[in-house]
ZAMARGU-4260 file (C-alpha; in steps of 0.2 Angstrom, whole numbers, plus 5000, padded with zeros to 4 digits):
<rodrens>
0) 4667/4677/4750 | 4682/4671/4741 | 4692/4660/4751 | 4709/4664/4751 | 4724/4651/4758
5) 4739/4659/4765 | 4756/4652/4770 | 4762/4658/4785 | 4782/4657/4782 | 4794/4655/4795
10) 4786/4654/4812 | 4792/4647/4826 | 4781/4641/4842 | 4786/4637/4856 | 4774/4623/4863
15) 4768/4625/4883 | 4758/4612/4891 | 4749/4616/4907 | 4735/4610/4919 | 4725/4597/4911
20) 4734/4599/4895 | 4744/4584/4890 | 4748/4586/4872 | 4748/4599/4860 | 4755/4602/4843
25) 4751/4617/4831 | 4752/4623/4811 | 4744/4634/4800 | 4730/4630/4790 | 4719/4641/4777
30) 4709/4651/4788 | 4691/4648/4782 | 4697/4628/4785 | 4684/4631/4801 | 4678/4652/4801
35) 4664/4647/4785 | 4661/4666/4784 | 4645/4669/4773 | 4642/4648/4774 | 4644/4644/4791
40) 4629/4652/4797 | 4609/4652/4786 | 4596/4666/4792 | 4584/4652/4784 | 4566/4656/4781
45) 4566/4676/4783 | 4552/4683/4779 | 4539/4697/4787 | 4522/4692/4792 | 4512/4702/4779
50) 4515/4711/4763 | 4512/4728/4768 | 4508/4739/4783 | 4502/4757/4787 | 4512/4769/4801
55) 4507/4761/4819 | 4509/4743/4813 | 4519/4731/4821 | 4530/4722/4809 | 4533/4702/4814
60) 4548/4696/4806 | 4551/4679/4807 | 4567/4667/4803 | 4579/4651/4807 | 4594/4651/4814
65) 4602/4637/4805 | 4621/4633/4809 | 4631/4624/4794 | 4648/4629/4804 | 4657/4610/4808
70) 4659/4618/4826 | 4650/4623/4839 | 4644/4643/4839 | 4644/4652/4856 | 4640/4671/4859
75) 4632/4672/4842 | 4621/4690/4840 | 4606/4692/4829 | 4608/4712/4823 | 4596/4720/4813
80) 4596/4734/4801 | 4579/4744/4794 | 4581/4754/4780 | 4570/4764/4768 | 4572/4761/4751
85) 4558/4774/4742 | 4559/4779/4726 | 4566/4795/4731 | 4580/4787/4742 | 4594/4775/4742
90) 4600/4765/4757 | 4592/4777/4773 | 4596/4767/4787 | 4583/4769/4800 | 4585/4759/4813
95) 4598/4746/4821 | 4595/4734/4836 | 4602/4717/4840 | 4588/4704/4843 | 4596/4691/4849
100) 4611/4687/4862 | 4620/4674/4868 | 4616/4660/4857 | 4624/4644/4856 | 4622/4633/4842
105) 4628/4616/4838 | 4632/4610/4818 | 4618/4608/4811 | 4606/4614/4825 | 4592/4626/4819
110) 4584/4640/4832 | 4567/4646/4827 | 4566/4668/4833 | 4558/4680/4827 | 4557/4702/4830
115) 4545/4716/4831 | 4548/4732/4826 | 4535/4748/4824 | 4533/4758/4808 | 4534/4775/4812
120) 4522/4786/4813 | 4520/4796/4798 | 4531/4787/4789 | 4535/4788/4770 | 4527/4774/4759
125) 4539/4762/4750 | 4548/4750/4752 | 4556/4744/4767 | 4571/4731/4769 | 4577/4721/4781
130) 4595/4717/4785 | 4600/4704/4795 | 4619/4700/4801 | 4626/4688/4812 | 4642/4690/4824
135) 4650/4680/4837 | 4657/4688/4853 | 4658/4706/4851 | 4672/4705/4835 | 4669/4691/4825
140) 4658/4692/4808 | 4650/4677/4802 | 4636/4681/4791 | 4635/4699/4783 | 4646/4712/4789
145) 4634/4727/4799 | 4651/4739/4799 | 4647/4738/4778 | 4629/4740/4778 | 4628/4750/4761
150) 4629/4743/4741 | 4618/4741/4737 | 4616/4727/4743 | 4631/4731/4755 | 4637/4714/4764
155) 4619/4707/4773 | 4617/4690/4778 | 4601/4688/4774 | 4587/4703/4769 | 4568/4704/4766
160) 4558/4717/4763 | 4541/4723/4765 | 4529/4738/4762 | 4521/4755/4770 | 4507/4761/4762
165) 4502/4779/4770 | 4487/4788/4766 | 4488/4805/4777 | 4504/4814/4781 | 4520/4808/4778
170) 4537/4814/4785 | 4555/4809/4788 | 4571/4815/4794 | 4587/4807/4786 | 4608/4810/4782
175) 4608/4819/4764 | 4621/4805/4760 | 4624/4815/4743 | 4631/4830/4755 | 4644/4820/4767
180) 4664/4821/4765 | 4675/4816/4772 | 4691/4827/4775 | 4685/4839/4763 | 4683/4825/4748
185) 4664/4818/4743 | 4664/4799/4754 | 4658/4787/4742 | 4646/4773/4754 | 4650/4754/4747
190) 4667/4755/4744 | 4685/4753/4751 | 4688/4764/4768 | 4699/4779/4762 | 4717/4779/4772
195) 4726/4791/4781 | 4740/4794/4789 | 4742/4797/4809 | 4745/4816/4807 | 4730/4818/4797
200) 4717/4827/4805 | 4700/4819/4804 | 4684/4827/4798 | 4667/4825/4793 | 4654/4834/4787
205) 4635/4830/4781 | 4616/4838/4783 | 4603/4830/4789 | 4587/4834/4782 | 4568/4837/4788
210) 4557/4831/4773 | 4538/4835/4778 | 4525/4848/4786 | 4530/4846/4803 | 4545/4856/4814
215) 4554/4844/4822 | 4567/4845/4837 | 4580/4832/4832 | 4594/4825/4844 | 4611/4821/4838
220) 4624/4810/4845 | 4641/4806/4836 | 4651/4792/4839 | 4669/4785/4833 | 4673/4765/4839
225) 4688/4757/4834 | 4684/4745/4820 | 4667/4742/4823 | 4651/4747/4833 | 4649/4727/4838
230) 4657/4730/4856 | 4644/4747/4858 | 4659/4755/4864 | 4664/4770/4857 | 4678/4781/4861
235) 4671/4791/4876 | 4684/4804/4870 | 4675/4808/4854 | 4657/4804/4859 | 4648/4821/4852
240) 4630/4825/4857 | 4619/4839/4852 | 4601/4845/4848 | 4595/4854/4832 | 4577/4863/4828
245) 4572/4858/4812 | 4559/4866/4800 | 4548/4858/4787 | 4556/4855/4774 | 4574/4863/4780
250) 4591/4856/4783 | 4606/4857/4794 | 4625/4856/4793 | 4633/4844/4803 | 4650/4843/4807
255) 4662/4829/4817 | 4680/4832/4821 | 4690/4821/4829 | 4707/4826/4825 | 4722/4814/4822
260) 4721/4795/4829 | 4733/4780/4831 | 4734/4766/4816 | 4721/4756/4814 | 4699/4755/4807
265) 4687/4767/4812 | 4669/4767/4809 | 4660/4785/4814 | 4640/4780/4819 | 4628/4797/4816
270) 4609/4793/4826 | 4597/4807/4824 | 4582/4805/4833 | 4563/4814/4832 | 4550/4807/4841
275) 4547/4790/4834 | 4558/4793/4819 | 4576/4790/4818 | 4592/4792/4806 | 4606/4782/4805
280) 4624/4786/4793 | 4641/4776/4795 | 4655/4779/4789 | 4674/4769/4788 | 4690/4774/4787
285) 4708/4767/4791 | 4723/4778/4797 | 4739/4765/4789 | 4750/4756/4798 | 4753/4739/4806
290) 4741/4733/4817 | 4735/4716/4818 | 4717/4709/4822 | 4711/4693/4829 | 4696/4690/4814
295) 4689/4675/4822 | 4692/4661/4836 | 4684/4644/4841 | 4686/4625/4846 | 4681/4611/4836
300) 4673/4601/4850 | 4661/4605/4865 | 4661/4600/4879 | 4675/4588/4876 | 4679/4572/4888
305) 4697/4567/4897 | 4709/4562/4883 | 4699/4568/4867 | 4708/4577/4854 | 4704/4596/4854
310) 4706/4609/4842 | 4709/4626/4845 | 4708/4638/4828 | 4710/4655/4825 | 4714/4669/4810
315) 4721/4683/4810 | 4728/4701/4799 | 4735/4715/4798 | 4718/4726/4800 | 4724/4744/4797
320) 4729/4743/4777 | 4731/4731/4763 | 4752/4735/4760 | 4758/4734/4780 | 4764/4720/4787
325) 4763/4717/4808 | 4776/4711/4817 | 4773/4704/4834 | 4769/4688/4845 | 4753/4682/4854
330) 4747/4668/4867 | 4730/4659/4866 | 4725/4649/4883 | 4710/4639/4887 | 4705/4641/4905
335) 4690/4633/4916 | 4677/4639/4928 | 4687/4644/4940 | 4702/4653/4930 | 4715/4637/4931
340) 4722/4637/4915 | 4721/4620/4905 | 4730/4624/4890 | 4743/4637/4884 | 4753/4642/4869
345) 4765/4654/4865 | 4768/4663/4846 | 4784/4667/4844 | 4787/4684/4833 | 4777/4681/4816
350) 4774/4692/4801 | 4756/4695/4798 | 4750/4703/4783 | 4732/4708/4778 | 4727/4692/4770
355) 4719/4681/4782 | 4729/4669/4790 | 4724/4654/4799 | 4732/4640/4812 | 4727/4627/4824
360) 4732/4621/4838 | 4730/4603/4845 | 4730/4597/4862 | 4722/4582/4873 | 4716/4586/4891
365) 4717/4574/4905 | 4699/4578/4913 | 4681/4584/4907 | 4675/4601/4904 | 4659/4607/4901
370) 4664/4625/4904 | 4678/4636/4899 | 4685/4654/4893 | 4694/4653/4877 | 4708/4668/4875
375) 4719/4676/4863 | 4731/4690/4862 | 4741/4698/4852 | 4757/4711/4857 | 4765/4722/4846
380) 4785/4720/4848 | 4784/4732/4864 | 4775/4718/4870 | 4759/4730/4870 | 4740/4720/4869
385) 4736/4726/4852 | 4722/4715/4851 | 4713/4702/4862 | 4697/4691/4860 | 4688/4679/4873
390) 4675/4667/4870 | 4664/4659/4883 | 4657/4642/4880 | 4643/4636/4894 | 4636/4619/4889
395) 4620/4624/4898 | 4617/4639/4886 | 4616/4627/4872 | 4597/4624/4866 | 4596/4606/4863
400) 4605/4600/4878 | 4592/4588/4886 | 4590/4595/4902 | 4584/4586/4916 | 4577/4598/4933
405) 4569/4593/4948 | 4570/4596/4965 | 4565/4585/4979 | 4567/4586/4998 | 4577/4575/5012
410) 4561/4566/5017 | 4542/4566/5016 | 4538/4570/5035 | 4541/4582/5044 | 4538/4587/5064
415) 4535/4605/5070 | 4552/4613/5071 | 4560/4599/5060 | 4574/4604/5047 | 4566/4604/5030
420) 4582/4601/5020 | 4578/4603/4999 | 4589/4600/4983 | 4587/4606/4965 | 4597/4599/4953
425) 4601/4604/4935 | 4609/4592/4924 | 4608/4585/4907 | 4601/4566/4904 | 4619/4558/4907
430) 4621/4568/4925 | 4630/4581/4917 | 4629/4599/4929 | 4623/4613/4920 | 4623/4629/4924
435) 4608/4643/4928 | 4597/4656/4938 | 4586/4648/4952 | 4570/4654/4960 | 4564/4643/4973
440) 4550/4646/4985 | 4539/4634/4998 | 4519/4634/4997 | 4509/4632/5015 | 4493/4623/5016
445) 4485/4641/5014 | 4494/4644/4999 | 4505/4658/5009 | 4522/4660/5003 | 4533/4655/5019
450) 4549/4654/5013 | 4558/4664/4997 | 4576/4663/4986 | 4578/4671/4973 | 4590/4674/4959
455) 4601/4658/4967 | 4616/4653/4955 | 4614/4634/4951 | 4629/4623/4946 | 4622/4605/4943
460) 4616/4607/4960 | 4610/4619/4974 | 4603/4614/4992 | 4594/4625/5006 | 4587/4622/5023
465) 4574/4630/5033 | 4564/4626/5050 | 4546/4622/5045 | 4531/4629/5060 | 4515/4630/5052
470) 4498/4624/5051 | 4496/4606/5050 | 4494/4600/5029 | 4504/4599/5013 | 4518/4609/5010
475) 4523/4612/4994 | 4542/4616/4987 | 4543/4625/4969 | 4560/4628/4960 | 4561/4636/4944
480) 4575/4640/4931 | 4573/4657/4922 | 4584/4654/4909 | 4575/4641/4901 | 4560/4643/4910
485) 4560/4626/4919 | 4549/4620/4931 | 4548/4608/4945 | 4541/4604/4964 | 4538/4591/4978
490) 4527/4592/4992 | 4529/4587/5010 | 4520/4584/5024 | 4519/4593/5040 | 4512/4584/5058
495) 4500/4595/5069 | 4508/4607/5083 | 4508/4621/5091 | 4514/4636/5079 | 4530/4643/5086
500) 4533/4654/5069 | 4535/4654/5053 | 4552/4656/5043 | 4546/4668/5030 | 4565/4668/5019
505) 4564/4684/5020 | 4577/4698/5029 | 4566/4709/5040 | 4571/4703/5059 | 4560/4692/5069
510) 4552/4702/5082 | 4548/4689/5094 | 4563/4689/5103 | 4561/4709/5105 | 4543/4704/5114
515) 4551/4693/5124 | 4563/4704/5131 | 4551/4717/5134 | 4540/4707/5142 | 4554/4700/5154
520) 4559/4718/5159 | 4541/4722/5165 | 4543/4709/5174 | 4557/4711/5183 | 4550/4729/5183
525) 4536/4727/5193 | 4546/4714/5207 | 4559/4729/5210 | 4540/4742/5214 | 4535/4726/5223
530) 4549/4725/5234 | 4553/4743/5236 | 4536/4747/5241 | 4538/4732/5257 | 4553/4740/5260
535) 4545/4758/5264 | 4530/4748/5273 | 4542/4742/5285
</rodrens>
């Protein structure tokens, strides 16, 4: 995509420094100075395991995520679209899903990944295309644009293909793109989205076709999204569901009416499902006017130390149409893990056009941060939030960070009833605390687990304590960090003695006090009976 350098005229910024922010400055930049759309992330060596498959086979697709960004990537997601591209079809989308989520990458870092996809039963023979996309957060396209799937080839981050060979019965369901209309006019896929005004009701019509010799019960889901469906949160008021029964070779008309909408860009998504087969149709349109949108947001280094020069950068544009100018203002803010603001700046009223506009802020923190939240908001002239973006930067989630995971006890030898104090540590090689989820348990000499902690949150250190009772011998303390599959263990010795109780770490009540109380009551009642009998004899 051609880079566009845009000058922002007469923008005045009022600088606010809070918390750990010691100095801040801002300036206008080329939107793509930091945001390297289509070149910042590579699907390296994307390929299917085999050249051809049969219905029912599992297709394994391998690839490497390789970052060419000069800045860290956080909250990355890999989106996959599957298409049937046989001789009698044109880019019929048959599946869409997220393969990887919450990916964090440093510059030049490479992460090997793969996914598995099952070829539907009775799948049509022919060519099948895989289109890959990489998004940041819930709204930023870094490699490919999944809301523009059709072309050919649309705007994929990368593509590969494989063949399906089927010597048996074939069938499929699909949306007939040639019969698809938007407000009475044929919808042209793979071109610019049509624009309407706020008074125009939106009406979509299409056909779903059952090709083959089998009768099919089809479930149909129809949704509309603001901007696109990356958030996976449709506009609930416009969700429609229905079931249709399709005879072999038959088709059925589908209508979707949503009425008039406010200014903005929208994506419509139809999903038809029958047994193992899917059909997906995506359409875009806009309601013209002024609506500011955030196209990308990030920081140039992470984690950072006190005194570092840190740059926050962003791209904004008017997202509703190409001719309007959005008037508004905004804020950008960094918060630490406790929610305290460590940097903020307020953007005075500005004019935002359709071409992406870049800006950056530079500040020097007075303390180190290895976890933060970065947030930007755009407001209209009535002070309503029209767009908001937030990213979480967590040092623990970067795969190449050298992680040191250990568990230790406060001593090596214990007597019956002693408190066993143990500590789980999760840090990098420099001693910087890492965040994660820990499972810890203690194993007795006979192999039974006598104490267990499930899914404890750790931020550098997790500590716990139990009273140790049991058989003489060696006890193992085992810890696991579940997000990175890390393992650590240590052993302690317990001296012989009378067994009093075993602390199994469970929530079940200890019945020993109840038993003692019952015995005591029985003794007291027995004494009272004896005294009554003696008095009777007198």
